[in-house]
Each structure stands twice: as structure tokens, then as C-alpha cells.
PDB file of N, CA, C and O in Angstrom:
ATOM      1  N   UNK A   1      12.801   2.717  22.486  1.00  0.00           N
ATOM      2  CA  UNK A   1      13.699   3.207  20.954  1.00  0.00           C
ATOM      3  C   UNK A   1      14.208   2.440  20.083  1.00  0.00           C
ATOM      4  O   UNK A   1      13.928   2.238  18.902  1.00  0.00           O
ATOM      5  N   UNK A   2      15.308   1.855  21.055  1.00  0.00           N
ATOM      6  CA  UNK A   2      15.829   0.527  20.053  1.00  0.00           C
ATOM      7  C   UNK A   2      15.601   0.266  20.385  1.00  0.00           C
ATOM      8  O   UNK A   2      16.040   0.663  21.464  1.00  0.00           O
ATOM      9  N   UNK A   3      14.634  -0.769  20.607  1.00  0.00           N
ATOM     10  CA  UNK A   3      13.536  -1.982  20.977  1.00  0.00           C
ATOM     11  C   UNK A   3      13.439  -1.703  19.116  1.00  0.00           C
ATOM     12  O   UNK A   3      14.038  -2.427  18.322  1.00  0.00           O
ATOM     13  N   UNK A   4      12.857  -0.913  18.838  1.00  0.00           N
ATOM     14  CA  UNK A   4      12.430  -0.972  17.370  1.00  0.00           C
ATOM     15  C   UNK A   4      13.207  -0.731  16.615  1.00  0.00           C
ATOM     16  O   UNK A   4      12.898  -0.683  15.425  1.00  0.00           O
ATOM     17  N   UNK A   5      14.617  -0.470  17.083  1.00  0.00           N
ATOM     18  CA  UNK A   5      15.693  -1.009  15.764  1.00  0.00           C
ATOM     19  C   UNK A   5      15.157  -2.861  14.476  1.00  0.00           C
ATOM     20  O   UNK A   5      15.025  -3.275  13.324  1.00  0.00           O
ATOM     21  N   UNK A   6      15.090  -3.162  15.714  1.00  0.00           N
ATOM     22  CA  UNK A   6      15.055  -5.185  15.812  1.00  0.00           C
ATOM     23  C   UNK A   6      13.997  -5.367  14.330  1.00  0.00           C
ATOM     24  O   UNK A   6      14.447  -5.989  13.367  1.00  0.00           O
ATOM     25  N   UNK A   7      12.633  -4.783  14.285  1.00  0.00           N
ATOM     26  CA  UNK A   7      12.163  -5.449  13.149  1.00  0.00           C
ATOM     27  C   UNK A   7      12.787  -4.317  12.079  1.00  0.00           C
ATOM     28  O   UNK A   7      12.919  -4.664  10.906  1.00  0.00           O
ATOM     29  N   UNK A   8      12.969  -3.670  12.275  1.00  0.00           N
ATOM     30  CA  UNK A   8      13.442  -2.086  11.262  1.00  0.00           C
ATOM     31  C   UNK A   8      14.794  -2.761  10.244  1.00  0.00           C
ATOM     32  O   UNK A   8      15.276  -2.731   9.112  1.00  0.00           O
ATOM     33  N   UNK A   9      14.926  -3.266  11.396  1.00  0.00           N
ATOM     34  CA  UNK A   9      15.854  -4.352  11.036  1.00  0.00           C
ATOM     35  C   UNK A   9      15.979  -5.591   9.886  1.00  0.00           C
ATOM     36  O   UNK A   9      16.574  -5.872   8.846  1.00  0.00           O
ATOM     37  N   UNK A  10      14.985  -6.123  10.832  1.00  0.00           N
ATOM     38  CA  UNK A  10      14.875  -7.497   9.716  1.00  0.00           C
ATOM     39  C   UNK A  10      13.914  -6.900   8.243  1.00  0.00           C
ATOM     40  O   UNK A  10      13.912  -7.541   7.192  1.00  0.00           O
ATOM     41  N   UNK A  11      13.078  -5.475   8.440  1.00  0.00           N
ATOM     42  CA  UNK A  11      12.476  -5.588   7.175  1.00  0.00           C
ATOM     43  C   UNK A  11      13.417  -5.089   6.111  1.00  0.00           C
ATOM     44  O   UNK A  11      13.093  -5.235   4.932  1.00  0.00           O
ATOM     45  N   UNK A  12      14.524  -4.528   6.420  1.00  0.00           N
ATOM     46  CA  UNK A  12      15.785  -4.177   5.477  1.00  0.00           C
ATOM     47  C   UNK A  12      16.334  -5.411   5.216  1.00  0.00           C
ATOM     48  O   UNK A  12      16.819  -5.635   4.107  1.00  0.00           O
ATOM     49  N   UNK A  13      16.323  -6.375   6.222  1.00  0.00           N
ATOM     50  CA  UNK A  13      16.811  -7.515   5.797  1.00  0.00           C
ATOM     51  C   UNK A  13      16.269  -8.164   4.152  1.00  0.00           C
ATOM     52  O   UNK A  13      16.745  -8.064   3.022  1.00  0.00           O
ATOM     53  N   UNK A  14      14.977  -8.886   4.755  1.00  0.00           N
ATOM     54  CA  UNK A  14      13.563  -9.058   3.846  1.00  0.00           C
ATOM     55  C   UNK A  14      14.282  -8.339   2.610  1.00  0.00           C
ATOM     56  O   UNK A  14      15.156  -8.909   1.957  1.00  0.00           O
ATOM     57  N   UNK A  15      13.850  -7.067   2.350  1.00  0.00           N
ATOM     58  CA  UNK A  15      14.410  -6.084   1.662  1.00  0.00           C
ATOM     59  C   UNK A  15      15.469  -6.629   0.597  1.00  0.00           C
ATOM     60  O   UNK A  15      15.314  -7.231  -0.466  1.00  0.00           O
ATOM     61  N   UNK A  16      16.717  -6.149   1.349  1.00  0.00           N
ATOM     62  CA  UNK A  16      17.825  -6.771   1.020  1.00  0.00           C
ATOM     63  C   UNK A  16      17.792  -8.129   0.220  1.00  0.00           C
ATOM     64  O   UNK A  16      18.719  -8.420  -0.536  1.00  0.00           O
ATOM     65  N   UNK A  17      16.457  -9.141   0.445  1.00  0.00           N
ATOM     66  CA  UNK A  17      17.544 -10.877   0.415  1.00  0.00           C
ATOM     67  C   UNK A  17      15.995 -10.363  -1.049  1.00  0.00           C
ATOM     68  O   UNK A  17      15.784 -11.306  -1.811  1.00  0.00           O
ATOM     69  N   UNK A  18      15.261  -9.299  -1.287  1.00  0.00           N
ATOM     70  CA  UNK A  18      14.029  -9.637  -1.991  1.00  0.00           C
ATOM     71  C   UNK A  18      14.965  -9.296  -3.467  1.00  0.00           C
ATOM     72  O   UNK A  18      15.352 -10.058  -4.353  1.00  0.00           O
ATOM     73  N   UNK A  19      15.117  -7.888  -3.293  1.00  0.00           N
ATOM     74  CA  UNK A  19      16.090  -7.569  -3.883  1.00  0.00           C
ATOM     75  C   UNK A  19      17.291  -8.325  -4.745  1.00  0.00           C
ATOM     76  O   UNK A  19      17.196  -8.250  -5.970  1.00  0.00           O
ATOM     77  N   UNK A  20      18.280  -8.959  -4.250  1.00  0.00           N
ATOM     78  CA  UNK A  20      19.614 -10.207  -4.586  1.00  0.00           C
ATOM     79  C   UNK A  20      18.473 -11.040  -5.098  1.00  0.00           C
ATOM     80  O   UNK A  20      19.033 -11.518  -6.085  1.00  0.00           O
ATOM     81  N   UNK A  21      17.090 -11.617  -5.114  1.00  0.00           N
ATOM     82  CA  UNK A  21      16.938 -12.536  -5.540  1.00  0.00           C
ATOM     83  C   UNK A  21      16.144 -12.383  -7.165  1.00  0.00           C
ATOM     84  O   UNK A  21      16.047 -13.319  -7.958  1.00  0.00           O
ATOM     85  N   UNK A  22      15.636 -10.994  -7.399  1.00  0.00           N
ATOM     86  CA  UNK A  22      15.553 -10.365  -7.961  1.00  0.00           C
ATOM     87  C   UNK A  22      16.659 -10.207  -9.088  1.00  0.00           C
ATOM     88  O   UNK A  22      16.345 -10.600 -10.211  1.00  0.00           O
ATOM     89  N   UNK A  23      17.443  -9.874  -8.969  1.00  0.00           N
ATOM     90  CA  UNK A  23      18.612  -9.283 -10.037  1.00  0.00           C
ATOM     91  C   UNK A  23      19.449 -10.975  -9.769  1.00  0.00           C
ATOM     92  O   UNK A  23      20.548 -11.244 -10.255  1.00  0.00           O
ATOM     93  N   UNK A  24      18.671 -11.890  -8.951  1.00  0.00           N
ATOM     94  CA  UNK A  24      19.619 -13.054  -9.232  1.00  0.00           C
ATOM     95  C   UNK A  24      20.793 -13.502  -8.497  1.00  0.00           C
ATOM     96  O   UNK A  24      21.306 -14.615  -8.614  1.00  0.00           O
ATOM     97  N   UNK A  25      21.128 -12.699  -7.842  1.00  0.00           N
ATOM     98  CA  UNK A  25      22.250 -12.351  -6.293  1.00  0.00           C
ATOM     99  C   UNK A  25      22.117 -13.471  -5.408  1.00  0.00           C
ATOM    100  O   UNK A  25      23.099 -13.423  -4.668  1.00  0.00           O
ATOM    101  N   UNK A  26      21.473 -14.357  -5.137  1.00  0.00           N
ATOM    102  CA  UNK A  26      20.636 -15.219  -4.400  1.00  0.00           C
ATOM    103  C   UNK A  26      22.540 -15.749  -3.466  1.00  0.00           C
ATOM    104  O   UNK A  26      23.505 -16.320  -3.976  1.00  0.00           O
ATOM    105  N   UNK A  27      22.376 -15.308  -2.258  1.00  0.00           N
ATOM    106  CA  UNK A  27      23.448 -16.180  -1.258  1.00  0.00           C
ATOM    107  C   UNK A  27      23.310 -17.579  -1.460  1.00  0.00           C
ATOM    108  O   UNK A  27      22.292 -18.228  -1.704  1.00  0.00           O
ATOM    109  N   UNK A  28      24.689 -18.007  -1.299  1.00  0.00           N
ATOM    110  CA  UNK A  28      24.938 -19.694  -1.933  1.00  0.00           C
ATOM    111  C   UNK A  28      24.811 -19.860  -0.136  1.00  0.00           C
ATOM    112  O   UNK A  28      24.121 -20.872  -0.015  1.00  0.00           O
ATOM    113  N   UNK A  29      25.033 -19.525   0.794  1.00  0.00           N
ATOM    114  CA  UNK A  29      24.976 -19.715   1.949  1.00  0.00           C
ATOM    115  C   UNK A  29      23.655 -19.987   2.853  1.00  0.00           C
ATOM    116  O   UNK A  29      22.872 -19.199   3.384  1.00  0.00           O
ATOM    117  N   UNK A  30      23.707 -21.357   2.827  1.00  0.00           N
ATOM    118  CA  UNK A  30      22.373 -22.158   3.309  1.00  0.00           C
ATOM    119  C   UNK A  30      21.496 -21.482   4.439  1.00  0.00           C
ATOM    120  O   UNK A  30      20.276 -21.510   4.597  1.00  0.00           O
ATOM    121  N   UNK A  31      23.062 -20.507   5.600  1.00  0.00           N
ATOM    122  CA  UNK A  31      22.141 -19.760   6.536  1.00  0.00           C
ATOM    123  C   UNK A  31      21.526 -18.966   6.388  1.00  0.00           C
ATOM    124  O   UNK A  31      20.368 -19.031   6.801  1.00  0.00           O
ATOM    125  N   UNK A  32      21.993 -17.832   5.732  1.00  0.00           N
ATOM    126  CA  UNK A  32      21.591 -16.108   5.401  1.00  0.00           C
ATOM    127  C   UNK A  32      20.262 -16.731   4.754  1.00  0.00           C
ATOM    128  O   UNK A  32      19.382 -16.187   5.422  1.00  0.00           O
ATOM    129  N   UNK A  33      19.623 -17.569   3.825  1.00  0.00           N
ATOM    130  CA  UNK A  33      18.381 -18.028   3.246  1.00  0.00           C
ATOM    131  C   UNK A  33      18.009 -18.471   4.415  1.00  0.00           C
ATOM    132  O   UNK A  33      17.850 -17.521   5.182  1.00  0.00           O
ATOM    133  N   UNK A  34      17.804 -19.453   4.887  1.00  0.00           N
ATOM    134  CA  UNK A  34      17.602 -20.023   6.386  1.00  0.00           C
ATOM    135  C   UNK A  34      16.769 -18.595   6.858  1.00  0.00           C
ATOM    136  O   UNK A  34      15.571 -18.499   6.588  1.00  0.00           O
ATOM    137  N   UNK A  35      17.368 -17.677   7.460  1.00  0.00           N
ATOM    138  CA  UNK A  35      17.692 -16.294   8.273  1.00  0.00           C
ATOM    139  C   UNK A  35      16.297 -16.193   7.375  1.00  0.00           C
ATOM    140  O   UNK A  35      15.289 -16.858   7.612  1.00  0.00           O
ATOM    141  N   UNK A  36      16.433 -15.276   6.349  1.00  0.00           N
ATOM    142  CA  UNK A  36      15.671 -14.613   5.629  1.00  0.00           C
ATOM    143  C   UNK A  36      14.630 -15.262   5.454  1.00  0.00           C
ATOM    144  O   UNK A  36      13.713 -14.457   5.294  1.00  0.00           O
ATOM    145  N   UNK A  37      14.190 -16.540   5.385  1.00  0.00           N
ATOM    146  CA  UNK A  37      12.521 -16.930   5.497  1.00  0.00           C
ATOM    147  C   UNK A  37      11.859 -16.974   7.150  1.00  0.00           C
ATOM    148  O   UNK A  37      10.737 -16.645   7.533  1.00  0.00           O
ATOM    149  N   UNK A  38      12.830 -17.422   7.793  1.00  0.00           N
ATOM    150  CA  UNK A  38      12.030 -17.566   9.335  1.00  0.00           C
ATOM    151  C   UNK A  38      12.060 -15.498   9.435  1.00  0.00           C
ATOM    152  O   UNK A  38      11.088 -14.898   9.893  1.00  0.00           O
ATOM    153  N   UNK A  39      13.222 -14.810   8.964  1.00  0.00           N
ATOM    154  CA  UNK A  39      12.308 -13.352   9.555  1.00  0.00           C
ATOM    155  C   UNK A  39      11.617 -13.033   8.524  1.00  0.00           C
ATOM    156  O   UNK A  39      11.271 -11.888   8.814  1.00  0.00           O
ATOM    157  N   UNK A  40      11.122 -13.291   7.388  1.00  0.00           N
ATOM    158  CA  UNK A  40       9.582 -13.086   6.723  1.00  0.00           C
ATOM    159  C   UNK A  40       8.785 -13.614   7.770  1.00  0.00           C
ATOM    160  O   UNK A  40       8.102 -12.855   8.457  1.00  0.00           O
ATOM    161  N   UNK A  41       8.805 -14.984   7.983  1.00  0.00           N
ATOM    162  CA  UNK A  41       7.856 -15.532   9.106  1.00  0.00           C
ATOM    163  C   UNK A  41       7.418 -14.665   9.752  1.00  0.00           C
ATOM    164  O   UNK A  41       6.450 -13.914   9.632  1.00  0.00           O
ATOM    165  N   UNK A  42       8.446 -14.838  10.705  1.00  0.00           N
ATOM    166  CA  UNK A  42       8.356 -13.612  11.695  1.00  0.00           C
ATOM    167  C   UNK A  42       8.171 -12.249  11.826  1.00  0.00           C
ATOM    168  O   UNK A  42       8.124 -11.645  12.897  1.00  0.00           O
ATOM    169  N   UNK A  43       8.027 -11.596  10.306  1.00  0.00           N
ATOM    170  CA  UNK A  43       7.780 -10.078  10.482  1.00  0.00           C
ATOM    171  C   UNK A  43       6.375 -10.030   9.704  1.00  0.00           C
ATOM    172  O   UNK A  43       5.611  -9.112  10.003  1.00  0.00           O
ATOM    173  N   UNK A  44       5.986 -10.956   8.729  1.00  0.00           N
ATOM    174  CA  UNK A  44       4.530 -11.197   8.075  1.00  0.00           C
ATOM    175  C   UNK A  44       3.445 -11.878   9.369  1.00  0.00           C
ATOM    176  O   UNK A  44       2.483 -11.407   9.976  1.00  0.00           O
ATOM    177  N   UNK A  45       4.143 -13.183   9.412  1.00  0.00           N
ATOM    178  CA  UNK A  45       3.262 -14.070   9.918  1.00  0.00           C
ATOM    179  C   UNK A  45       2.250 -13.490  11.314  1.00  0.00           C
ATOM    180  O   UNK A  45       1.082 -13.105  11.377  1.00  0.00           O
ATOM    181  N   UNK A  46       3.666 -13.701  12.640  1.00  0.00           N
ATOM    182  CA  UNK A  46       3.401 -13.696  13.788  1.00  0.00           C
ATOM    183  C   UNK A  46       3.432 -11.756  13.864  1.00  0.00           C
ATOM    184  O   UNK A  46       2.649 -11.167  14.609  1.00  0.00           O
ATOM    185  N   UNK A  47       4.210 -11.172  13.185  1.00  0.00           N
ATOM    186  CA  UNK A  47       3.275  -9.960  13.562  1.00  0.00           C
ATOM    187  C   UNK A  47       2.094  -9.452  13.238  1.00  0.00           C
ATOM    188  O   UNK A  47       1.544  -8.476  13.749  1.00  0.00           O
ATOM    189  N   UNK A  48       1.640 -10.265  12.208  1.00  0.00           N
ATOM    190  CA  UNK A  48      -0.203  -9.691  11.731  1.00  0.00           C
ATOM    191  C   UNK A  48      -0.378 -10.353  12.968  1.00  0.00           C
ATOM    192  O   UNK A  48      -0.363  -9.453  13.808  1.00  0.00           O
ATOM    193  N   UNK A  49      -0.496 -11.164  13.390  1.00  0.00           N
ATOM    194  CA  UNK A  49      -0.810 -12.321  14.757  1.00  0.00           C
ATOM    195  C   UNK A  49      -0.807 -11.434  15.696  1.00  0.00           C
ATOM    196  O   UNK A  49      -1.392 -11.976  16.633  1.00  0.00           O
ATOM    197  N   UNK A  50      -0.510 -10.437  15.989  1.00  0.00           N
ATOM    198  CA  UNK A  50      -0.234  -9.455  17.623  1.00  0.00           C
ATOM    199  C   UNK A  50      -0.862  -8.821  17.315  1.00  0.00           C
ATOM    200  O   UNK A  50      -0.942  -7.869  18.091  1.00  0.00           O
ATOM    201  N   UNK A  51      -2.249  -8.667  15.464  1.00  0.00           N
ATOM    202  CA  UNK A  51      -2.610  -6.961  15.641  1.00  0.00           C
ATOM    203  C   UNK A  51      -3.731  -7.036  16.385  1.00  0.00           C
ATOM    204  O   UNK A  51      -4.067  -5.984  16.928  1.00  0.00           O
ATOM    205  N   UNK A  52      -4.691  -8.397  16.636  1.00  0.00           N
ATOM    206  CA  UNK A  52      -5.765  -8.324  17.412  1.00  0.00           C
ATOM    207  C   UNK A  52      -5.021  -7.946  18.574  1.00  0.00           C
ATOM    208  O   UNK A  52      -4.494  -6.836  18.498  1.00  0.00           O
ATOM    209  N   UNK A  53      -4.832  -8.650  19.724  1.00  0.00           N
ATOM    210  CA  UNK A  53      -4.015  -7.641  20.892  1.00  0.00           C
ATOM    211  C   UNK A  53      -3.673  -6.530  20.915  1.00  0.00           C
ATOM    212  O   UNK A  53      -3.358  -6.186  22.054  1.00  0.00           O
ATOM    213  N   UNK A  54      -3.550  -5.550  19.971  1.00  0.00           N
ATOM    214  CA  UNK A  54      -2.496  -4.460  20.005  1.00  0.00           C
ATOM    215  C   UNK A  54      -3.628  -3.804  19.830  1.00  0.00           C
ATOM    216  O   UNK A  54      -3.614  -2.746  20.458  1.00  0.00           O
ATOM    217  N   UNK A  55      -4.843  -4.032  19.096  1.00  0.00           N
ATOM    218  CA  UNK A  55      -5.180  -3.468  18.630  1.00  0.00           C
ATOM    219  C   UNK A  55      -6.312  -3.416  20.433  1.00  0.00           C
ATOM    220  O   UNK A  55      -6.770  -2.403  20.961  1.00  0.00           O
ATOM    221  N   UNK A  56      -6.433  -4.808  20.909  1.00  0.00           N
ATOM    222  CA  UNK A  56      -7.832  -3.895  21.958  1.00  0.00           C
ATOM    223  C   UNK A  56      -6.568  -3.745  23.125  1.00  0.00           C
ATOM    224  O   UNK A  56      -7.308  -3.787  24.108  1.00  0.00           O
ATOM    225  N   UNK A  57      -4.848  -3.565  23.857  1.00  0.00           N
ATOM    226  CA  UNK A  57      -4.862  -2.916  24.187  1.00  0.00           C
ATOM    227  C   UNK A  57      -4.668  -1.160  23.697  1.00  0.00           C
ATOM    228  O   UNK A  57      -4.341  -0.241  24.447  1.00  0.00           O
ATOM    229  N   UNK A  58      -4.859  -1.107  22.802  1.00  0.00           N
ATOM    230  CA  UNK A  58      -4.651   0.688  22.001  1.00  0.00           C
ATOM    231  C   UNK A  58      -5.887   1.162  22.306  1.00  0.00           C
ATOM    232  O   UNK A  58      -6.186   2.354  22.237  1.00  0.00           O
ATOM    233  N   UNK A  59      -6.775   0.109  22.710  1.00  0.00           N
ATOM    234  CA  UNK A  59      -8.269   0.846  23.326  1.00  0.00           C
ATOM    235  C   UNK A  59      -8.141   2.494  24.511  1.00  0.00           C
ATOM    236  O   UNK A  59      -7.650   2.768  25.606  1.00  0.00           O
ATOM    237  N   UNK A  60      -8.832   3.119  23.553  1.00  0.00           N
ATOM    238  CA  UNK A  60      -8.448   3.790  24.756  1.00  0.00           C
ATOM    239  C   UNK A  60      -7.630   4.781  24.364  1.00  0.00           C
ATOM    240  O   UNK A  60      -7.742   5.815  25.023  1.00  0.00           O
ATOM    241  N   UNK A  61      -6.779   4.785  23.425  1.00  0.00           N
ATOM    242  CA  UNK A  61      -5.403   5.734  23.773  1.00  0.00           C
ATOM    243  C   UNK A  61      -5.555   6.930  22.758  1.00  0.00           C
ATOM    244  O   UNK A  61      -4.717   7.794  22.503  1.00  0.00           O
ATOM    245  N   UNK A  62      -6.949   6.763  22.185  1.00  0.00           N
ATOM    246  CA  UNK A  62      -6.844   8.096  20.831  1.00  0.00           C
ATOM    247  C   UNK A  62      -6.066   7.649  19.446  1.00  0.00           C
ATOM    248  O   UNK A  62      -6.361   8.055  18.322  1.00  0.00           O
ATOM    249  N   UNK A  63      -4.694   6.451  19.866  1.00  0.00           N
ATOM    250  CA  UNK A  63      -4.382   5.816  18.294  1.00  0.00           C
ATOM    251  C   UNK A  63      -5.514   4.948  17.293  1.00  0.00           C
ATOM    252  O   UNK A  63      -5.772   3.789  17.615  1.00  0.00           O
ATOM    253  N   UNK A  64      -6.039   5.429  16.322  1.00  0.00           N
ATOM    254  CA  UNK A  64      -6.879   4.824  15.430  1.00  0.00           C
ATOM    255  C   UNK A  64      -6.776   2.841  15.123  1.00  0.00           C
ATOM    256  O   UNK A  64      -5.687   2.268  15.134  1.00  0.00           O
ATOM    257  N   UNK A  65      -7.669   2.340  14.958  1.00  0.00           N
ATOM    258  CA  UNK A  65      -7.567   0.958  14.749  1.00  0.00           C
ATOM    259  C   UNK A  65      -6.311   1.087  13.303  1.00  0.00           C
ATOM    260  O   UNK A  65      -5.141   0.745  13.474  1.00  0.00           O
ATOM    261  N   UNK A  66      -6.615   1.406  12.503  1.00  0.00           N
ATOM    262  CA  UNK A  66      -5.681   1.367  11.514  1.00  0.00           C
ATOM    263  C   UNK A  66      -4.166   1.900  11.674  1.00  0.00           C
ATOM    264  O   UNK A  66      -3.253   1.139  11.354  1.00  0.00           O
ATOM    265  N   UNK A  67      -3.941   2.913  12.057  1.00  0.00           N
ATOM    266  CA  UNK A  67      -2.478   3.080  12.538  1.00  0.00           C
ATOM    267  C   UNK A  67      -1.861   2.009  13.806  1.00  0.00           C
ATOM    268  O   UNK A  67      -0.630   2.028  13.810  1.00  0.00           O
ATOM    269  N   UNK A  68      -2.376   1.225  14.713  1.00  0.00           N
ATOM    270  CA  UNK A  68      -2.301   0.975  15.829  1.00  0.00           C
ATOM    271  C   UNK A  68      -1.907  -0.186  14.791  1.00  0.00           C
ATOM    272  O   UNK A  68      -0.722  -0.517  14.807  1.00  0.00           O
ATOM    273  N   UNK A  69      -2.920  -0.964  13.722  1.00  0.00           N
ATOM    274  CA  UNK A  69      -2.431  -2.272  12.706  1.00  0.00           C
ATOM    275  C   UNK A  69      -1.203  -2.061  11.967  1.00  0.00           C
ATOM    276  O   UNK A  69      -0.554  -3.061  11.658  1.00  0.00           O
ATOM    277  N   UNK A  70      -0.922  -1.290  11.745  1.00  0.00           N
ATOM    278  CA  UNK A  70       0.242  -0.546  10.942  1.00  0.00           C
ATOM    279  C   UNK A  70       1.352  -0.465  11.426  1.00  0.00           C
ATOM    280  O   UNK A  70       2.370  -0.823  10.833  1.00  0.00           O
ATOM    281  N   UNK A  71       1.319   0.088  12.745  1.00  0.00           N
ATOM    282  CA  UNK A  71       2.417   0.177  13.901  1.00  0.00           C
ATOM    283  C   UNK A  71       2.403  -1.183  13.830  1.00  0.00           C
ATOM    284  O   UNK A  71       3.416  -1.700  13.359  1.00  0.00           O
ATOM    285  N   UNK A  72       1.713  -1.737  14.100  1.00  0.00           N
ATOM    286  CA  UNK A  72       2.073  -3.849  14.584  1.00  0.00           C
ATOM    287  C   UNK A  72       3.018  -4.283  13.862  1.00  0.00           C
ATOM    288  O   UNK A  72       4.102  -4.848  14.009  1.00  0.00           O
ATOM    289  N   UNK A  73       2.001  -3.676  12.584  1.00  0.00           N
ATOM    290  CA  UNK A  73       2.845  -4.906  11.833  1.00  0.00           C
ATOM    291  C   UNK A  73       4.016  -5.155  11.236  1.00  0.00           C
ATOM    292  O   UNK A  73       4.575  -6.172  10.826  1.00  0.00           O
ATOM    293  N   UNK A  74       4.504  -2.980  11.306  1.00  0.00           N
ATOM    294  CA  UNK A  74       6.099  -3.243  10.894  1.00  0.00           C
ATOM    295  C   UNK A  74       6.943  -3.340  11.596  1.00  0.00           C
ATOM    296  O   UNK A  74       8.066  -3.769  11.330  1.00  0.00           O
ATOM    297  N   UNK A  75       6.351  -2.766  13.118  1.00  0.00           N
ATOM    298  CA  UNK A  75       7.021  -3.184  14.611  1.00  0.00           C
ATOM    299  C   UNK A  75       7.276  -4.281  15.775  1.00  0.00           C
ATOM    300  O   UNK A  75       8.127  -4.709  16.555  1.00  0.00           O
ATOM    301  N   UNK A  76       5.816  -4.446  15.299  1.00  0.00           N
ATOM    302  CA  UNK A  76       5.394  -5.780  16.112  1.00  0.00           C
ATOM    303  C   UNK A  76       5.064  -5.544  17.864  1.00  0.00           C
ATOM    304  O   UNK A  76       4.295  -4.692  18.309  1.00  0.00           O
ATOM    305  N   UNK A  77       5.768  -6.419  18.588  1.00  0.00           N
ATOM    306  CA  UNK A  77       5.334  -6.293  20.024  1.00  0.00           C
ATOM    307  C   UNK A  77       5.860  -5.025  20.501  1.00  0.00           C
ATOM    308  O   UNK A  77       5.648  -4.619  21.644  1.00  0.00           O
ATOM    309  N   UNK A  78       6.585  -4.357  19.583  1.00  0.00           N
ATOM    310  CA  UNK A  78       8.151  -3.441  20.891  1.00  0.00           C
ATOM    311  C   UNK A  78       6.960  -2.534  20.252  1.00  0.00           C
ATOM    312  O   UNK A  78       6.998  -1.645  21.103  1.00  0.00           O
ATOM    313  N   UNK A  79       6.171  -2.218  19.572  1.00  0.00           N
ATOM    314  CA  UNK A  79       5.842  -0.993  19.492  1.00  0.00           C
ATOM    315  C   UNK A  79       5.166  -0.776  20.164  1.00  0.00           C
ATOM    316  O   UNK A  79       5.198   0.333  20.697  1.00  0.00           O
ATOM    317  N   UNK A  80       3.774  -2.112  20.649  1.00  0.00           N
ATOM    318  CA  UNK A  80       2.244  -1.737  21.311  1.00  0.00           C
ATOM    319  C   UNK A  80       2.542  -2.016  22.833  1.00  0.00           C
ATOM    320  O   UNK A  80       1.926  -1.410  23.709  1.00  0.00           O
ATOM    321  N   UNK A  81       3.556  -3.000  23.130  1.00  0.00           N
ATOM    322  CA  UNK A  81       3.521  -3.045  24.107  1.00  0.00           C
ATOM    323  C   UNK A  81       4.533  -1.721  25.002  1.00  0.00           C
ATOM    324  O   UNK A  81       4.574  -1.806  26.230  1.00  0.00           O
ATOM    325  N   UNK A  82       5.339  -0.497  24.263  1.00  0.00           N
ATOM    326  CA  UNK A  82       6.215   0.407  24.760  1.00  0.00           C
ATOM    327  C   UNK A  82       5.397   1.697  24.777  1.00  0.00           C
ATOM    328  O   UNK A  82       5.970   2.770  24.964  1.00  0.00           O
ATOM    329  N   UNK A  83       3.757   1.615  24.542  1.00  0.00           N
ATOM    330  CA  UNK A  83       3.181   3.033  24.462  1.00  0.00           C
ATOM    331  C   UNK A  83       3.059   3.435  25.441  1.00  0.00           C
ATOM    332  O   UNK A  83       2.888   2.640  26.364  1.00  0.00           O
ATOM    333  N   UNK A  84       3.088   4.840  25.700  1.00  0.00           N
ATOM    334  CA  UNK A  84       3.013   5.435  27.636  1.00  0.00           C
ATOM    335  C   UNK A  84       1.612   5.108  27.837  1.00  0.00           C
ATOM    336  O   UNK A  84       0.834   4.558  27.058  1.00  0.00           O
ATOM    337  N   UNK A  85       1.466   5.447  28.760  1.00  0.00           N
ATOM    338  CA  UNK A  85      -0.225   5.376  29.309  1.00  0.00           C
ATOM    339  C   UNK A  85      -0.785   3.635  29.122  1.00  0.00           C
ATOM    340  O   UNK A  85      -1.878   3.242  29.529  1.00  0.00           O
ATOM    341  N   UNK A  86       0.134   2.857  28.497  1.00  0.00           N
ATOM    342  CA  UNK A  86      -0.530   1.325  28.844  1.00  0.00           C
ATOM    343  C   UNK A  86      -1.164   1.176  29.618  1.00  0.00           C
ATOM    344  O   UNK A  86      -2.380   1.036  29.485  1.00  0.00           O
ATOM    345  N   UNK A  87      -0.138   1.140  31.408  1.00  0.00           N
ATOM    346  CA  UNK A  87      -0.420   0.559  32.052  1.00  0.00           C
ATOM    347  C   UNK A  87      -2.188   0.923  32.760  1.00  0.00           C
ATOM    348  O   UNK A  87      -3.070   0.297  33.347  1.00  0.00           O
ATOM    349  N   UNK A  88      -1.926   2.440  32.202  1.00  0.00           N
ATOM    350  CA  UNK A  88      -3.118   2.946  33.260  1.00  0.00           C
ATOM    351  C   UNK A  88      -4.510   2.876  32.527  1.00  0.00           C
ATOM    352  O   UNK A  88      -5.512   3.149  33.189  1.00  0.00           O
ATOM    353  N   UNK A  89      -4.645   2.504  31.106  1.00  0.00           N
ATOM    354  CA  UNK A  89      -6.210   1.612  30.680  1.00  0.00           C
ATOM    355  C   UNK A  89      -6.233   0.421  30.818  1.00  0.00           C
ATOM    356  O   UNK A  89      -7.180  -0.122  30.250  1.00  0.00           O
ATOM    357  N   UNK A  90      -5.362  -0.409  31.510  1.00  0.00           N
ATOM    358  CA  UNK A  90      -5.423  -1.878  31.401  1.00  0.00           C
ATOM    359  C   UNK A  90      -5.380  -2.158  32.789  1.00  0.00           C
ATOM    360  O   UNK A  90      -5.409  -3.323  33.186  1.00  0.00           O
TER     361      UNK A  90
END
């Protein structure tokens, strides 16, 4: 469960950064801006790329494909790799 806090914090960082940009309060620090773009890439692109693998891993788990896709987009592999019973299905 603690591993799932990392992607949640990442999404919160993205939301705060988007809010700051919308209100004209973008930080001056290049590192903060670079971290935001890296986080955006990891949270959006990399999590989306993990969905096909998560769907295969979730076969026979009783979870729907839509639910698996949404939870993988939010939590990435920290969600589908830690599901109970995964070892028995493989």
C-alpha cells in the first residue's frame, strides 16, 4: 500500500503544477519545472503503456478490464503487480 503513495503524490504534483500555471505562478526553478515534465511523462505515457500488460496480468482475477485500466493509469505497476492471487493465475 505504501508503494501506491508514490504515484498519488506524482498526480498531486501534476495538479499543483497545472494550477500554478493556470494562475500565472509558475516556479522560477528549472529543476521544479523539469521534474513536473518528467512526472507528466511517467504518469501519463508510461502508465498508459503498462495497461496492456496489466490487462493480461488481471485475466481471471474477477476485475473488469475498465477497472484494471483505470487503476493502472492512476497507480501504474504499483497496483497490478501487488494484486493478491497474481502468482496463482500465472
